[in-house]
C-alpha positions as CSV (number, residue, x, y, z in Angstrom):
1,M,132.5,113.3,101.2
2,S,133.2,111.1,104.3
3,A,136.9,110.5,104.6
4,V,138.4,107.0,105.3
5,E,140.4,107.2,108.6
6,L,143.1,104.6,108.7
7,A,144.6,103.7,112.2
8,L,147.2,101.1,111.3
9,P,150.2,99.4,113.0
10,A,153.4,101.0,111.8
11,A,154.4,98.1,109.2
12,L,151.0,98.0,107.7
13,E,150.8,101.7,107.4
14,R,154.0,101.7,105.4
15,A,152.8,99.0,103.3
16,V,149.5,100.9,102.6
17,R,151.3,104.0,101.6
18,V,153.5,102.2,99.3
19,R,150.5,100.5,97.7
20,L,148.8,104.0,97.4
21,A,151.7,105.4,95.5
22,R,151.7,102.4,93.2
23,L,148.2,102.7,92.4
24,D,148.8,106.4,91.6
25,A,151.7,105.5,89.3
26,D,149.8,102.8,87.7
27,G,146.9,105.4,87.0
28,F,144.5,103.0,88.8
29,A,141.6,105.3,89.3
30,A,141.6,106.6,85.8
31,R,141.9,103.1,84.4
32,L,139.1,101.8,86.4
33,A,137.0,104.8,85.3
34,R,137.8,103.7,81.7
35,R,136.8,100.2,82.6
36,D,140.2,98.8,81.9
37,P,139.9,95.0,82.3
38,T,143.8,94.8,82.3
39,L,143.9,96.1,86.0
40,W,143.4,92.5,87.3
41,S,144.9,89.9,85.3
42,A,147.0,89.2,82.3
43,D,145.2,86.1,81.5
44,P,142.9,86.8,78.5
45,A,139.9,84.8,79.9
46,H,139.9,87.0,83.2
47,R,140.1,90.0,81.1
48,Q,137.1,88.9,79.1
49,V,135.1,88.4,82.4
50,A,136.1,91.8,83.8
51,A,135.3,93.5,80.6
52,N,131.9,92.1,80.7
53,R,131.2,93.1,84.4
54,L,132.1,96.8,84.7
55,G,128.8,98.3,83.9
56,W,128.2,99.3,87.6
57,L,130.6,101.9,87.1
58,T,128.2,104.0,85.1
59,A,124.9,102.5,86.6
60,P,124.3,105.6,88.9
61,A,124.4,108.0,85.9
62,T,122.3,105.6,83.9
63,M,119.6,105.1,86.5
64,R,119.5,108.8,87.5
65,A,117.9,109.4,84.2
66,Q,115.2,106.7,84.9
67,T,114.0,107.6,88.3
68,D,111.0,109.3,87.1
69,T,109.9,106.2,85.3
70,L,110.6,104.1,88.6
71,R,108.5,106.6,90.5
72,A,105.6,106.4,88.1
73,F,105.7,102.6,88.2
74,A,105.7,102.5,91.9
75,D,102.8,105.1,92.0
76,E,100.8,102.8,89.5
77,I,101.3,99.7,91.8
78,V,100.1,101.8,94.9
79,R,96.9,102.8,92.8
80,D,96.1,99.4,91.7
81,G,95.6,98.4,95.4
82,F,98.6,96.4,96.1
83,A,99.8,96.4,99.9
84,Q,102.9,94.3,99.8
85,V,105.8,93.1,97.6
86,V,107.5,89.9,97.9
87,L,110.9,89.7,96.2
88,L,111.9,86.2,94.8
89,G,115.6,86.3,94.5
90,M,118.8,85.0,95.6
91,G,122.3,86.5,96.3
92,G,123.0,89.8,94.3
93,S,119.3,90.1,93.4
94,S,118.0,89.9,97.0
95,L,120.5,91.4,99.4
96,A,120.5,95.0,98.4
97,P,116.8,95.2,98.4
98,E,116.8,93.7,101.8
99,V,119.4,96.2,103.1
100,L,117.2,99.1,101.5
101,R,114.1,97.9,103.3
102,H,115.7,97.5,106.6
103,T,117.7,100.6,106.5
104,L,115.2,103.0,105.0
105,G,112.0,101.6,106.2
106,V,108.8,102.0,103.9
107,R,107.4,105.5,103.3
108,D,103.7,106.0,104.2
109,G,101.4,104.9,101.5
110,F,104.0,102.4,99.7
111,L,104.5,98.8,99.8
112,D,106.1,96.8,102.7
113,L,108.9,94.4,101.3
114,Q,109.8,91.0,102.3
115,V,112.4,88.8,100.6
116,L,112.0,85.1,99.8
117,D,115.6,83.5,99.3
118,N,115.5,80.5,101.3
119,T,114.5,77.1,99.9
120,S,113.4,75.6,103.4
121,P,109.8,74.3,102.9
122,A,108.8,76.1,106.2
123,A,110.5,79.3,104.9
124,V,108.6,79.2,101.7
125,Q,105.3,78.4,103.2
126,A,105.6,81.0,105.9
127,T,106.2,83.7,103.2
128,F,102.9,82.8,101.6
129,D,100.9,82.6,104.7
130,R,102.0,86.2,105.6
131,C,100.5,87.4,102.2
132,D,97.1,88.3,100.7
133,A,97.0,86.8,97.0
134,A,94.8,89.6,95.9
135,R,97.0,92.4,97.0
136,T,100.6,91.0,96.8
137,L,103.0,92.0,94.0
138,F,105.7,89.6,93.2
139,V,109.0,90.7,92.0
140,V,110.9,87.8,90.3
141,S,114.5,88.8,90.2
142,S,117.4,86.9,88.6
143,K,120.3,88.1,86.3
144,S,120.5,84.8,84.5
145,G,116.8,84.2,84.7
146,G,117.5,80.5,85.4
147,T,118.4,80.4,89.1
148,V,117.0,77.3,90.4
149,E,115.8,78.7,93.7
150,V,113.9,81.7,91.9
151,T,112.4,79.5,89.3
152,S,111.1,77.2,92.0
153,F,109.6,80.2,94.0
154,E,107.9,81.5,91.0
155,R,106.4,77.9,90.2
156,V,104.5,78.2,93.5
157,A,103.7,81.9,93.5
158,Y,102.1,82.1,90.0
159,P,99.5,79.6,90.4
160,W,98.8,80.5,94.0
161,V,98.0,84.1,92.7
162,R,96.1,82.7,89.7
163,V,93.6,81.0,92.2
164,A,92.7,84.6,93.5
165,R,93.2,86.7,90.2
166,G,92.3,84.2,87.5
167,D,93.7,85.1,84.1
168,N,94.7,88.4,85.5
169,A,97.6,86.8,87.6
170,G,100.4,88.2,85.5
171,Q,99.4,91.8,86.5
172,A,100.8,90.8,90.0
173,F,104.2,89.9,88.6
174,V,107.3,92.0,87.7
175,A,110.4,90.6,86.4
176,I,113.9,91.9,86.7
177,T,116.7,90.1,84.6
178,D,119.1,90.5,81.8
179,P,118.0,90.6,78.2
180,G,117.3,87.3,76.4
181,T,117.0,85.1,79.6
182,P,114.5,82.4,80.1
183,L,112.9,84.6,82.7
184,E,112.3,87.4,80.2
185,A,110.5,84.7,78.0
186,L,108.5,83.5,80.8
187,A,107.3,86.8,81.8
188,R,106.2,87.5,78.3
189,E,104.3,84.2,78.5
190,H,102.7,84.7,81.7
191,G,101.7,88.3,80.8
192,Y,103.8,89.9,83.7
193,R,102.9,93.6,84.3
194,R,106.4,94.8,83.6
195,V,109.8,93.4,82.6
196,F,112.7,95.4,83.6
197,L,115.8,94.6,81.6
198,N,119.1,95.5,83.3
199,P,122.5,95.9,81.4
200,A,124.0,92.6,81.0
201,D,127.5,94.0,81.9
202,I,126.6,94.3,85.6
203,G,127.3,91.3,87.8
204,G,124.8,90.4,90.5
205,R,126.8,91.4,93.6
206,Y,127.5,94.8,91.9
207,S,123.9,95.6,90.8
208,A,122.6,97.6,94.0
209,L,122.3,100.7,92.0
210,S,120.8,99.2,89.0
211,C,117.3,97.9,88.4
212,F,118.0,94.9,90.8
213,G,118.1,97.6,93.8
214,L,116.3,100.5,92.5
215,V,113.0,98.9,91.5
216,P,112.4,97.4,94.8
217,A,113.6,100.7,96.3
218,A,110.9,102.7,94.4
219,L,108.1,100.2,95.8
220,I,109.1,101.0,99.3
221,G,109.1,104.7,98.6
222,A,112.8,105.3,98.9
223,D,114.2,108.6,97.6
224,L,115.9,107.2,94.5
225,D,117.3,110.6,93.5
226,A,119.1,110.9,96.9
227,L,120.6,107.4,96.7
228,L,121.9,108.0,93.4
229,D,123.2,111.4,93.9
230,G,125.0,110.1,96.7
231,A,126.5,107.2,94.6
232,L,127.5,109.9,92.0
233,A,129.2,112.2,94.7
234,E,131.3,109.0,95.9
235,D,132.1,108.2,92.4
236,S,133.4,111.7,91.9
237,A,135.4,111.8,95.2
238,S,137.0,108.4,94.2
239,G,137.7,109.4,90.6
240,A,140.7,109.9,88.3
241,E,141.3,113.5,89.7
242,A,141.7,112.4,93.4
243,G,145.2,111.3,94.3
244,A,145.2,107.8,95.9
245,E,145.8,109.3,99.5
246,Q,142.7,111.4,99.2
247,N,140.6,108.8,97.3
248,P,138.4,107.0,99.9
249,A,137.8,103.9,97.9
250,L,141.3,103.3,96.9
251,R,142.3,104.0,100.6
252,L,139.9,101.4,101.8
253,G,140.7,98.8,99.2
254,A,144.4,99.3,99.5
255,A,144.2,98.9,103.3
256,L,142.0,95.7,103.1
257,G,144.3,94.1,100.5
258,E,147.6,94.9,102.3
259,A,146.1,93.9,105.7
260,A,145.3,90.5,104.0
261,L,148.6,90.0,102.7
262,A,150.1,90.6,106.2
263,G,147.7,87.9,107.5
264,R,144.8,90.1,108.6
265,D,142.0,88.9,106.4
266,K,139.3,88.8,108.9
267,V,137.5,91.9,108.0
268,T,135.4,92.5,111.2
269,L,132.5,94.9,110.4
270,L,131.3,97.2,113.3
271,L,128.1,98.9,111.8
272,A,126.0,101.0,113.9
273,P,122.2,101.5,113.7
274,P,120.5,102.4,111.5
275,I,122.9,100.9,108.9
276,E,123.8,97.4,110.3
277,A,121.9,95.6,107.8
278,L,124.5,96.8,105.2
279,G,126.8,93.9,106.7
280,S,125.1,91.1,104.7
281,W,125.5,93.0,101.4
282,I,129.2,93.8,102.1
283,E,129.8,90.1,103.2
284,Q,128.7,89.0,99.9
285,L,130.7,91.7,97.9
286,L,133.9,90.9,99.7
287,A,133.8,87.2,100.1
288,E,132.4,86.3,96.5
289,S,134.8,88.9,94.9
290,T,138.0,88.1,96.8
291,G,137.6,84.5,98.0
292,K,139.4,82.4,95.5
293,E,142.8,80.8,94.2
294,G,143.5,80.3,97.9
295,R,143.3,84.0,98.9
296,G,140.6,86.4,100.0
297,L,139.0,88.6,102.6
298,V,136.9,86.9,105.3
299,P,134.0,89.3,106.3
300,V,132.9,88.9,109.9
301,V,129.4,90.3,110.2
302,G,127.1,90.5,113.2
303,E,129.9,89.1,115.8
304,S,129.4,90.5,119.2
305,L,132.4,93.0,119.9
306,G,134.7,91.6,122.7
307,S,137.6,92.8,124.7
308,V,140.6,93.9,122.8
309,D,142.6,90.7,124.1
310,A,140.0,88.5,122.7
311,Y,141.3,88.9,119.2
312,G,144.3,87.5,117.3
313,T,146.6,89.0,114.9
314,D,144.3,88.1,111.9
315,R,141.8,90.9,112.4
316,V,141.3,94.2,110.7
317,F,138.4,96.3,112.0
318,V,136.0,98.6,109.9
319,S,133.6,100.9,111.7
320,I,131.0,102.8,109.9
321,M,128.7,105.3,111.9
322,V,125.8,107.4,111.1
323,G,126.4,110.8,112.8
324,P,129.2,111.4,115.3
325,P,130.4,108.3,117.1
326,S,129.3,107.9,120.6
327,T,131.8,108.2,123.6
328,D,131.6,104.5,124.1
329,A,132.2,103.6,120.4
330,A,135.0,105.9,120.1
331,R,136.6,104.5,123.2
332,R,136.3,101.1,121.9
333,M,137.9,102.0,118.5
334,A,140.7,103.6,120.3
335,A,141.2,100.5,122.7
336,L,141.4,98.3,119.5
337,S,144.0,100.5,117.8
338,E,146.3,101.0,120.9
339,A,146.2,97.2,121.2
340,G,147.7,97.0,117.7
341,H,144.7,96.0,115.7
342,P,144.2,97.9,112.3
343,V,141.0,100.1,112.5
344,I,139.4,101.8,109.5
345,S,136.6,104.1,110.1
346,W,134.3,106.7,108.7
347,T,131.0,108.4,109.5
348,R,128.1,109.1,107.4
349,P,125.4,112.1,107.9
350,G,122.4,109.7,107.5
351,T,120.9,106.9,105.8
352,A,120.5,108.6,102.5
353,A,124.3,107.9,102.2
354,L,123.5,104.2,101.3
355,G,124.0,104.8,97.6
356,A,127.4,106.3,98.4
357,E,128.4,103.3,100.6
358,F,127.4,100.9,97.7
359,M,129.7,102.8,95.5
360,R,132.6,103.0,97.9
361,W,132.6,99.4,98.6
362,E,132.1,98.3,95.1
363,K,135.3,100.3,94.2
364,A,137.2,99.3,97.1
365,T,136.4,95.5,96.5
366,A,137.9,96.1,92.9
367,V,141.1,97.7,94.3
368,A,141.4,94.9,96.9
369,G,141.2,92.2,94.3
370,A,143.9,93.8,92.4
371,V,146.0,94.0,95.5
372,L,145.6,90.4,96.0
373,G,145.8,89.3,92.6
374,V,142.4,87.9,91.9
375,D,139.7,88.5,89.5
376,P,136.8,90.2,91.5
377,F,134.3,89.5,89.1
378,D,134.1,86.0,88.6
379,E,132.7,83.2,91.1
380,P,134.0,79.8,89.9
381,N,133.2,78.0,93.1
382,V,129.7,79.2,93.1
383,A,129.1,77.4,89.9
384,E,131.0,74.4,91.1
385,A,128.4,74.1,94.1
386,K,125.6,74.8,91.7
387,H,126.8,71.9,89.5
388,A,127.0,69.6,92.5
389,T,123.4,70.3,93.3
390,G,122.3,69.8,89.7
391,N,124.0,66.3,89.7
392,L,122.4,65.4,92.8
393,L,118.8,66.4,91.6
394,Q,119.4,64.4,88.3
395,R,120.6,61.4,90.5
396,Y,117.3,61.8,92.5
397,L,115.1,61.8,89.4
398,A,116.8,58.7,88.1
399,T,116.9,56.8,91.4
400,G,114.2,58.4,93.7
401,E,116.7,59.1,96.6
402,L,119.4,61.4,97.7
403,S,122.6,59.5,98.9
404,V,123.5,60.7,102.3
405,P,127.0,59.5,103.7
406,P,126.6,57.1,106.6
407,P,126.7,58.9,110.1
408,V,129.7,58.6,112.5
409,A,127.0,58.8,115.3
410,A,123.3,58.8,115.3
411,T,120.8,59.2,118.4
412,H,117.4,60.5,119.3
413,G,116.9,61.7,115.7
414,I,120.1,63.6,115.3
415,A,123.0,62.3,113.1
416,A,126.6,63.5,112.5
417,V,128.4,63.0,109.3
418,A,132.2,63.9,108.4
419,P,134.6,63.0,105.9
420,A,136.8,60.1,106.9
421,A,140.2,62.4,107.3
422,V,138.1,64.7,109.5
423,V,136.6,61.9,111.6
424,E,140.2,60.5,112.3
425,R,141.3,64.1,113.6
426,L,138.2,64.5,115.6
427,R,138.1,61.0,117.3
428,P,140.6,61.9,120.1
429,N,138.6,64.9,121.2
430,V,135.1,63.5,121.0
431,S,133.9,63.0,124.7
432,D,131.0,60.6,123.9
433,P,131.4,58.8,120.5
434,S,127.8,57.8,120.5
435,D,126.7,61.6,120.8
436,P,126.5,63.3,117.6
437,S,126.7,66.7,119.0
438,A,130.0,65.7,120.8
439,W,131.2,65.1,117.5
440,A,130.3,68.6,116.4
441,A,131.5,70.2,119.4
442,A,134.9,68.4,118.7
443,L,135.5,70.6,115.8
444,A,136.6,73.3,118.1
445,A,139.8,71.2,118.7
446,L,140.9,71.6,115.3
447,A,141.2,75.3,115.5
448,E,144.6,76.9,114.8
449,P,145.4,80.5,114.8
450,G,144.3,82.3,111.9
451,D,141.3,79.9,111.2
452,Y,137.7,81.1,111.3
453,F,134.5,78.9,112.3
454,G,131.6,79.0,109.8
455,L,128.0,78.0,111.0
456,L,126.0,76.9,107.9
457,A,122.3,76.5,108.8
458,Y,119.9,74.8,106.3
459,F,116.5,75.6,107.8
460,H,114.1,78.5,108.1
461,A,115.4,81.4,110.3
462,T,112.8,82.0,113.0
463,P,112.8,84.1,116.1
464,E,113.3,81.1,118.2
465,R,116.4,79.8,116.2
466,D,118.3,82.8,115.1
467,P,119.3,83.7,118.8
468,R,120.2,80.2,119.6
469,L,122.6,80.3,116.6
470,E,124.1,83.5,117.7
471,R,124.6,82.1,121.1
472,L,126.2,79.1,119.6
473,R,128.5,81.3,117.6
474,Q,129.5,83.3,120.8
475,I,130.3,80.1,122.7
476,V,132.6,78.9,119.8
477,G,134.3,82.3,119.7
478,L,135.0,82.2,123.3
479,N,136.2,78.7,123.4
480,T,138.6,79.0,120.3
481,G,139.3,82.7,119.9
482,L,138.5,82.4,116.1
483,A,136.4,84.7,114.1
484,T,133.0,83.3,113.5
485,T,130.6,83.4,110.6
486,L,127.0,82.3,110.4
487,G,124.9,81.9,107.2
488,Y,121.6,80.4,106.1
489,G,121.6,78.1,103.0
490,P,121.2,78.3,100.3
491,R,121.6,82.0,100.6
492,F,125.2,81.9,101.6
493,L,126.0,79.7,98.6
494,H,125.8,82.7,96.5
495,S,128.1,84.9,98.7
496,T,130.5,83.3,101.5
497,G,130.1,79.9,99.7
498,Q,132.7,81.1,97.1
499,L,135.3,82.0,100.0
500,H,134.5,78.8,101.8
501,K,135.7,76.7,98.7
502,G,138.1,78.9,96.8
503,G,139.6,81.1,99.5
504,P,142.3,80.4,102.2
505,P,141.8,76.9,103.6
506,R,141.5,78.2,107.1
507,G,137.7,77.5,107.7
508,I,136.1,75.1,109.9
509,F,132.6,74.3,109.0
510,L,129.6,73.2,111.0
511,Q,126.8,72.3,108.5
512,I,123.5,72.1,110.4
513,V,120.4,70.6,108.5
514,A,116.8,69.6,109.7
515,D,113.6,68.1,108.4
516,E,110.7,70.6,108.1
517,G,108.5,68.8,106.0
518,D,107.9,69.2,102.3
519,L,106.4,71.6,99.8
520,A,105.6,70.7,96.2
521,I,107.2,72.6,93.4
522,P,104.6,72.6,90.5
523,G,106.1,71.0,87.3
524,E,109.0,69.2,89.2
525,R,109.1,65.8,90.5
526,Y,110.8,66.9,93.6
527,G,109.7,69.2,96.3
528,F,111.6,72.0,98.2
529,R,112.8,69.6,100.9
530,T,114.6,67.6,98.1
531,L,115.9,70.7,96.5
532,Q,117.2,72.1,100.0
533,Q,118.9,68.7,100.7
534,A,120.4,68.5,97.2
535,Q,121.8,71.9,98.0
536,S,123.2,71.2,101.4
537,L,124.7,68.0,100.2
538,G,126.3,69.5,97.3
539,D,128.0,72.0,99.5
540,Y,129.2,69.4,101.7
541,D,130.6,67.4,98.7
542,V,132.4,70.4,97.3
543,L,133.9,71.3,100.9
544,E,135.1,67.6,101.3
545,R,136.5,67.4,98.0
546,R,138.5,70.6,98.6
547,G,139.8,69.2,101.8
548,R,138.0,71.5,104.1
549,R,137.2,70.6,107.8
550,V,133.6,70.1,107.7
551,L,130.9,68.2,109.7
552,R,127.3,67.8,108.9
553,L,124.8,67.6,111.8
554,D,121.3,66.5,111.0
555,L,118.9,67.8,113.9
556,G,115.8,66.0,112.6
557,S,112.5,67.7,113.3
558,E,113.3,69.2,116.7
559,I,115.4,71.9,115.7
560,E,115.2,74.0,118.8
561,R,116.0,71.1,121.1
562,G,119.0,70.0,119.0
563,L,120.4,73.6,118.8
564,D,120.1,73.7,122.7
565,E,121.9,70.2,122.9
566,L,124.5,71.6,120.6
567,M,125.2,74.6,122.6
568,A,125.5,72.5,125.7
569,A,127.9,70.2,124.0
570,F,130.2,73.2,122.9
571,S,130.0,74.6,126.4
572,A,131.1,71.4,127.9
573,A,133.9,71.0,125.4
574,G,135.1,74.5,126.2
575,R,135.2,73.5,130.0
576,A,137.0,70.3,129.4
């Protein structure tokens, strides 16, 4: 089993050693194996939440007995002529399948997989444009069975398939959900080919090694036995028999938790090919599990690695390699460590170890939650954002409009909106008060050591836009020295959105929205444009209510031009 190597500054090394001894004295590993909900809180409500969310601990053993059934199901799908699979999901139900697809690829003769988890009208339309209605299998995946995004996607997909397949449309649909959900009832009503009922005691972000991850894995032809055997081996290595010093999950969780307590809460992930896609899953697990009650780990994924002197004292680096690290990678890790930055590292022999990675990070996150004193199994501020979206949709149904705050500046189809308190802080740093992009660029002037900068994009991620956002992210990082994050909404609402609102108040957020037309949602009096607007406005409202530094920039319909102007504005602000 791959050992977790810790290269830590002396004070942090001592703190981690003390923490590991305390975890041993408390019997943490044995109590976790027994599914003891008292590990995280003395509060009865939190203990109840934890007690109902620990099924992931036994999921690998449970699912190992079902791999023949899953393989037979995938073979049936292939025999029936399906060529591709589209997963309709969000958050915990979509991230693990996406990681599996990008990391493992598609075995010859099996189905390619794409994930739809973006309510942008253009993103939804692009997904269906790439599909053959007669040969596409839809996997409708939702733990609660009532997620608004997944429900809306299904309402488009089912009638679309019915045009091609007639009354046999249900045979092109599969549901994955908990027992007794609205999705289970809908699947029975529509005659879905199969309903996979997942154990109700597995939370969404901990569900990679349950039906939510393994049904899609079977459809792409992944080696399910290898994934689960790796998870079981990792579970054994981090079980009750291993002392905390030799326990990889406890070492990782203790190091991350103690680093955060020491102010190093920016967990910067350095993931080498072919497992770089794992970062998005780790991001959700860490952010949504620990980002609450003013505490939390801030995962930094996909950020370009800079020189050692580009980083502040708020960083901890986690490096995962497949195979021996290259000379360049080893040199970079050594340089970071010599500069006083904590470095946590390990290697894996191949991509089959993905199951082991899922288990290691799930356990380590449970440990980090205990170190930080938070319940790693609830997500109160995700629910808060959902409630805000729901209220806005109800208002739209009653009045026919969504209320957008008046802009502080608007020109050429671009508009900037910010809370009054943020406007007053920005005003002295705005180069041109009539230019919305100048207001956005002034956000960098609010940066203080220990902050992070989040780009929150509410539009279709395309090959033209994603590099622009990554370049903008680089410019912000160079100008401010801050850790930077990038998320597409509403996807991030189900992951880092919890951290943004419930975690440390150290985030500076630039929300970027756009107009990409509309697409009807059958059975609703609003379309995807209204749904997406309600989600972005709900996100903004909660960030404002919680006193976060946020600005909303509407790029209108010329998104690429707007992003170019935004990059130019941030570059100019950095030179000023």
